[in-house]
N, C-alpha and C positions, 0 to 999 in steps of 0.2 A: 564901780568907777575904774576907768582905765588908768593905770599908773605908768606902764611902759609897754611898748610893743617891740619884741625882738624878732626880726625877720630872718629865718634861717633857711628859706626856700632857695632852691637852685634856679627856679623860674619865677621871678618876681612879678610876672605878668599874668599868672594863673591864679584865680580866686579860690580854686578848690584846694583845701588845706587839711592837715592834721594839726591839732592845737593842744598845747599844754598850758595850763593856767597855774600860777603860783601867787601867793600874796607878795606884793611889791616890796615889803620889808625884807624879804630874803635877798634883795639886791643891795642892801645897805653896805655890805662889806666891800663892794666893788668900788675901785677908785673913781671918783667923779660922779658917783650915783647920787640921785636925790635920796635923802634920808627919810624914809617913811616910818610910820608908827611901828614899834618893835613887837616881837612876839609876846612879851610880858603884858602888853596892853591889848593886843589883838586876839589872843586866845579866848578871851571872854566876850568877844564881839559876836553878835548874832550871825553875821555873814562869814565868820571864820571858817577856813578850810586850809589844808596844808598842800593839796595838790588836786587838780582835776584835769581830765583830758576829754577831747572830742575828736573823733575820727571821721573822715570823709564828709566834711562840712565845708562851709565857705567863710570868708572873712566877716561878712555881715553877721552871720549867726554867732561867730566867736565873739564879736563885739557886743551883740545883744545879751549873751550869757553873763557878761560881767558889768555891763553898763549900769544896771540897777543895784549892784553891790555898793555898800556904803564904805567899804575899805578898798584901798588901791590894789589893783590886780595887774600882774605882769602877764602879757600874752606872748607866748612863743609860737611862731608860725613855722610849719614844716611842709614839705611837699606832700600832697595827698598820697596815701598809700605807704608812707614811710613808717607809720606807727611808732613814733619815738618813745612813747611810754613803755612799750613792751621790752625795750632794751635795758630797762632798769633792773 
């Protein structure tokens, strides 16, 4: 299930992207954010993950990856080729 989509692309008209996925409950501390189920409850969830990335993909595939998850997922979109997860 898509909880949030954060678009950090410099070209919002290009569908080629690098994507980072996180459980939407990680957004809870942000002011004004929707409060999703917290870690205490989601760690035992069958779909639980802490972080996932996809490179050189498109927005449709990114949505497909999390659409069948039963916990809310935040999708971070970046310009294709930027590989944002490598900077961690």
